[in-house]
Structure formats: structure tokens, C-alpha cells
N, C-alpha and C positions, 0 to 999 in steps of 0.2 A: 851418438845418432848419426847416421847419415840421411839427410832428409834431402830428395833429388827429385820431388816435385811431380810427375805426373805419370798417369797410364801403366798396367801392370797386367800379370799373366796368371792363368790358374788354368794348368793343363787337366784335361780330361784322357784318360786311359781307353776309353772307349773308342769305338769307330763304327760306322754306321752298318756297313755289313760285312763285316770281319776284315776289314782294310788295316794296313799298318803305316805308320809313319816314318820316314827315313830322317835322318838325319844327318844337318850339311856338315861335310868336312874341310870347309876353306873357313878362313874366318877374316875380320876386319878387326884388327885390336885397337879399341877406343881409348881415348885419355882416361887412366884414372877417377873413381868419382871422386876420392879425396885424394890429396897429397899429405895430409897430416899423418906424423909418424908417431908412433909408440912401440913399446916393447914388445906388445901383442902383434901391432900390426904385420908382423912377418909371416903371423899366420893367416892372413888376411888379403890373399893374392885376388882377389875379385874387386872387392872394394878401395883396398888399400887401407881401412880403418876397422879397429876391433870395437865393435859397440855390442852391448847386451840387451837385445828387446825387452828383456823383463824388467829391465829399470823403467820403462816407459809405459809399456803392456803387460795387460793378464792375457795368458793364452789360455782361451775356454777348451773344454774337454770336445766339443761340438766339431765332429768332422764334418766339411762340406765337399771335400772331394780327395780323391786320391790320384796319382798320376806316377810315371815311371821313375821319378828324383824325387819325389815329394810328397809331402802330405798337405792339405789347406784347410785349415782352422779358424774359426771366429776368434777374434781377440777384441780388447777392450780398452781403452786409452785410459791409463790410471787418474788422468787430472780431468778430462773432457765426457767422460764415461761413453766419449761415440764406440760404437761397437762396428768392428771391420772385419777384414778376412785376411788372413797372413799364410802365404805359402813360404813353407818351410823346405827347403833342398838341400838335401846331405851332399856336401863337396866331394865325397870320397865315390858317388855313384856318377858323377860327370866324368866322361872322359877327356873333355876341352874344357878347362872354365874359362879359356877367353871367348869361349861361346856365349857362357853366361854373362861376362862382363859386358859384353856387345849387348846382349838384351838389355841389361837393366840401362845401359848407357843410353838404347833407344829410347827406353820407355821413359826415362828421364827427361826426353824432350818431344813428349808427344803430348798434346793437350786439346782434345776434342770430345764434343756431348755424346758420341756414339763409338768411343775407345775407352777402355777400362783404365781407372786413374789408381796411378800407384802414389801413395801418401808418404811411406819412409820404406826404406831399406838397412837392412844392418847386418852384419858379417859378426861372426864367431868363429872359432878353431875349427867345428864341424859343420855349421850351416851358414847358406845365406835366407835370410827372410826377408821377403817383400811382403810389403802392407799395403792391401788396397782397399779401396771402396768396397761394401759389402753388397751384392745384387740378391734380389729374394724371387727373381720370377722364372728360374730354372734355366737349362739350354733350350734351343731350339730344336736339338735333336729330339727332346722328349716330345715338343710340342707336334711334331712330325709325327712320332709312333702313336700319339695318343689321338690324330685327326685323319689317319690314313682310312678311305673307303673306296668302295668301287668307284665314286665320282669323280675322286682324286684326294687331295688333302686339304690344303687351306684355300679359303675363297681369294681371287683376285686382288680384293681391295685388301684383304690383309698380309697377303704376300706383297704387295707394293708397298706398303707401310713399312714393314723388314727390310726388302730390298733398298728402297730409298734409301733408309738410314745406312744400311752398308755400303751402299755407294758412296756418301756424304763421307764416310770413314776413311774407304778406299783413295779417293780423289784426294784428300787431305794428306794421306800417307804418301802419296805419289807424287803431291806437289812438294812436299819434304825429301823427295828422293830416296822414300823408303817401301820395301817390297815386302808383303807380306810372307807370302809364300805356303799358307796353311790356312784358308779361308774354307771352313766347314762350319756344319751346322752344331756340331761338339764345342766350335772357338766361337760362337754367340751366344749370348747372355742376354735374357730378358729383364730389364732392370729391375720392374716390380711385376706382379702375376696380375695385375688390374690394366696393363698397358701394353701397347707393341713397340715400347723404345728397346732398341736393341745396344747391346755394347760387345765391340769385337775385341777377343781375348787374345791371349799366347802367342808371344812375339819369340818363342824360343828356335824361330826358323828363320826368321825378318833380318834383312839386311838392307843397308845402304846401296845403290844403283842408279846413279845420274844417267840423265841423257848423254849420250857419248861415249858411255863407258864400254868395254868390251863386254859382249853376250856373258850372262853367268851360265855354268856348266854342271853344276851339282843338281841333278834330276830330285830335289828332295819333295816332302809332300804329303799327302794320303790319296792313294792310287785313284778313286772315283774322282777326283780333282785335279787331277795331274794334266796339263795340256799338250799335244801333240808336240809342240816345239822343246818343249820341259823335257817330254821323254827323249827328245833326240840330242839333249845335253846343250842346246844353243837357245837361250831363251831372255826375254827381258820382261819389265813389269806388268807386261798383257798378260802373262798365266794368272794374274792374281782377277783380270775379268774374266777370261774362262771358268775359274772356280767359282763365282759369286753366276756366271750363267749355268752352272750345273744346280747349283744351290736352288735357283730361282725355278728350274726344271722340276725339283724334285719337290718343293714348295707346292707347284701347282698339282703335280700327278700323282707324287707319291713314291715313287721310285726312282735311282738314276738312270740317265740318258746311256748308259755305256756298265754292264753289270759282269758277272763273272765268280766263280768259287774260288780264285786266289786273286791276287796281287796281277801277276804275271798275264792271265786271261783276260783283266779287268783293263790293263795296260796295251794287250793285242786288241781288244776291241775299240779302245779310243785310236790309236795308229790308224785303225779301216777307214773311221772316221764316218761311219754312215749313221745321222741323225733322224732320228724318225720321230713323229707325233699322229700316235695309233690309240685306239682304247678310249680311255676316257678324257682325251687331248679333243675329242669332240664337244667336250662342254666348255672348252676356252676358247676366249676371243681369239680372233686374226691379230689384233695389235698384240696381245700375248705372245703369242707362236712366233711373231716376228721380232720380238724384244730377245727372246731367248735363241732365235737363231743368231743377231746381230751380237750376241756375246759369244756364242760359240762357233765363229767362223774359223777355221782351219789356217788362215792365214792371219798373223798375229798385225799386219801391218792394216789388214783389212776390218780388223774386231775391234768393236766401240771402245773408246777410253772410258773413265768412271763419268766425265762430264758430258760425254756424248750420250751417255746411257740413261742419264738423269734428264736429258733435254729429250727424251723418246716419248712419242704420243702417250705411249700408255701409262707412263709416270706422269707425265704432265697432264694430261684428261683427269687424273683422280686428283692431283694436287689441285687442280684447278676447281672440283666439286666441295 
């Protein structure tokens, strides 16, 4: 068993308006999770250590989700009886195993209350199994679908609860030199169905990017949430704040700021950069609109950072109430 300590990923194969997710073609090769060798370790190029998950966990039949590269099921620890989630990724379906290795390496070094925690990681000849905490509140995606109306979507108060938690997670990641690159409602889970505590998941497109590094160039992510500079192939961590702005916009009004019938059309509308607040935005506060504008500034140098966004009056006023 490889116990690597915190935060993991459950990938949703759905997208909000039939957009697609692109996958990075560059990589950072991290130190392998374990240097322990065995006769079977040669088959385990991701972690470097063969480990049978069934020695420690019962894999339960309930399926929690399916993605492009694996399936997420419930599992229960044989000793503690704790019920968790396990994402089993078939290595034969992964084009670049070093990308998966990078993802696990990043997750092993993340510990934040609003980011899903990884408990264990196992690798056998066929699969990598990522064991995580199990959350029962469902995706933010589904909450949006259930609440869209002629007056918008979620209340400003509920939206602030969600976005504040997301910004705290993003600020933590950016302080550690990590860019998520795929922030969207499908990658935000509620901890329970009784509260608005969210967990950021899916670090499959994440990578390290420190201040002073050359700009990133691979246009990865999901079409609706891609920033203009990301589409141009020259961007930094501020792309995450653009995505948070898009999520906020959708939560408040129920539809994306830039739409289209294909990724190409969506990206074309984003490049034009026309941001409008019409229709049910008449029911939203001026502070809410200003907050969204600060995150959707086309110039990334003028766009709010996560910490600046947390200090915006719209967030602070709600926090003080």
C-alpha cells in the first residue's frame, strides 16, 4: 500500500453545455511516490510500488461516477469499516502515464478543507486506484440544473458561500505554485446535502507554475471556462480566476456569459470579449455585478487574484453578516 496523504480526484464525464475537456500534452515528471522495489514493481510505472487494494479495502458494487479513464465506486476499509470512494483508472487507457503520476504527486501534497482529500493510492498491473473521502452532496452542476428559473439560479447569499470556499481553495493552490486549469461546476462537490461546503476535485490538468516561470502554452480545460489568454496559448495562474468568474456568473443567472453550439463557437465568442448583464441580472446587486467584472477582466494583469477577490465588498459584506 502507498499511503500518500491528501486530496484526490473524481472525474465527471459530463459537461455543462456539451463542451469538451482537452488534456495537456506537456508534463512535469515528479519524484515517484515510492522507491521500494519488488518483482512486480516493474509493472507499476506510476507509483513504483505494486500494491493490492483488496488487501485493505472491500470494493463495493455501488458506482458513484464514470469518467473517460476509469470508474468511481464505494469502498470500505477492512479494519476501520470507514466507507470511502475509490477511482480505478485503467492504465491502458492513459496516453501519458507521467500525467497521472504528476496528478498523484500534486494530490499527495495538498491539504485544504475545500479540496478533496486523498487517503491512499494503490497500483497493480492494470490499474491505479485512488482512494478518497466520500462526499454525499452531489455536483454543483446538478444544483444549477435544479435551480434555474426566469429570475436566475442561486441566491446571492448561497452563491457567495460557494464562491468564497472555492476562492479559498484557489488561493491555497496558487500560494503553493499549483494551477488547477479545469475549474467548473462538474468539478465542485458538496460535502453533504445539508450544507454549502464544497470540495474542488479533479487535478488531471493541474500543474506547477511558479511566479517567474515562462507562460504556459497548452490550451487545456473546458471551453466555457477558458480565458482569452489561455486560448492564445500564453497564460498563467490567473486563468483559474477567470474560470471562477464564469462559475459565479452562471450561479447567479443560470447561463454562461459566452455560449455556442460547439467549442469553436464558444471560444470565438470568448475572444470577442463582450460581457453583458441583461435579463435576470436586473435582479442582482451592483456589488455582485462588479465582482464578476473584476474576475472577467480580459487583461490578466488587471484581473483580481484569489486573495483580492476574497476581499471584495460583495464577499466581505456577506461574511460580516
